[in-house]
N, C-alpha and C positions, 0 to 999 in steps of 0.2 A: 340744343344738344347738351346733355349733362356729361361732365367728365367724372371719371372715377378717381378717388383719392387713395394715395399711398403715403405712408408715413415712415420717416427714418427713425431709428432709435433715439437720436438726439432730439427730434421734434417731440416724440412721445414723453421723454423724460422732462423736457422743459414745460410741456403742456401740463403735466402733473404738478410741477413745481409752482406754476403761476395760478394757483387755486382761485384767487380773487378775480382773475380775468378769464376764467374758463369759458363762461357763457359767451363773452365777446369774441373769443378766439374761435369757438364753435360756429358762431354766426358768420364770421369772416370766411372760415373754411367752406361753409355752405355757399356763400356768395361766389367764392373763387371757383368751386367745382361747377357752379351753374354757368359761369362765363369768366374764365381766367384772364381774359384780355381787357375787361372793363374795370376801371378803377384801380388798376395795378400799374406798377412802374417797371419797365424793362431795365435791367442793370447792366453794367459793363465793367471795364477795368479801370481801377483807380489806384495809382501807385503800384504797390506790390500785390494788392488784392485784386484777384480776377474773379468777377461774378458774371462773366459773359454766359448767356444762356439762362440766367436766373431772373426771377421777378420778385418784387416785394409788394406786400399789401399792408396798409396801415390798420392797426387794431386800435391805436390811440395816438396821441401827440408824439409819444416817444417809444412806441412799441410796434414791432414789425414781424410779419411772417415772411420767410424767404422760401421760395418754391421754384420748381421747374415744370414746364409743360412739355411732355415728351415730343409732341409734334414740332414744337419750336426749338427744343434743345437739339434735336437731330440735325437741324439746319445750321447750328452754330458749331463750327469745327473746334473752337477754343473752349468749349464748355468743360470745366473741370468737375462738374457735379452731375454729370449725366449717368443716371442709373437706369436708363430706359431700354437697354438692349433686351430684346425679346418681349417687350411690353407693347401694347397697342398705342396708337397716337393719342387717344383721348384719356390719358392718365396724367394726373397732376401729382407730383411727388413733393410733399411738404418736407423741407430740409431742416428748418429750425424756426423758433419763435422766441422773441425776447426783446429787451430794451434795444433801441437803435444801434448803439455802438457794439454791443455783444452779438446781436443778430448779424450785422454786416461783417463782423470779424469772424463769424462762424465758430466762435469759441463756445 
């Protein structure tokens, strides 16, 4: 089953900014929409940062894509990034992309 992709404004802006990694980002987005549970990491709460309901995918050693899967996010009551209301379960919302520290900080 293939999932549909949805992109936040933050993700779109960062995708444009990282011109040299565009093809690798597109490749990872394709892999994630094919099966978002394979090769991705479920995130949680670390200190003040709450990424419960989110997942990350590696684009490179120090580069990450942060996203939510609507069917999984709905089951996580503490998800601060759920934009899934009114959307079908098979939607992957790509939140941000960038170097590890910036991506996880959602800056």
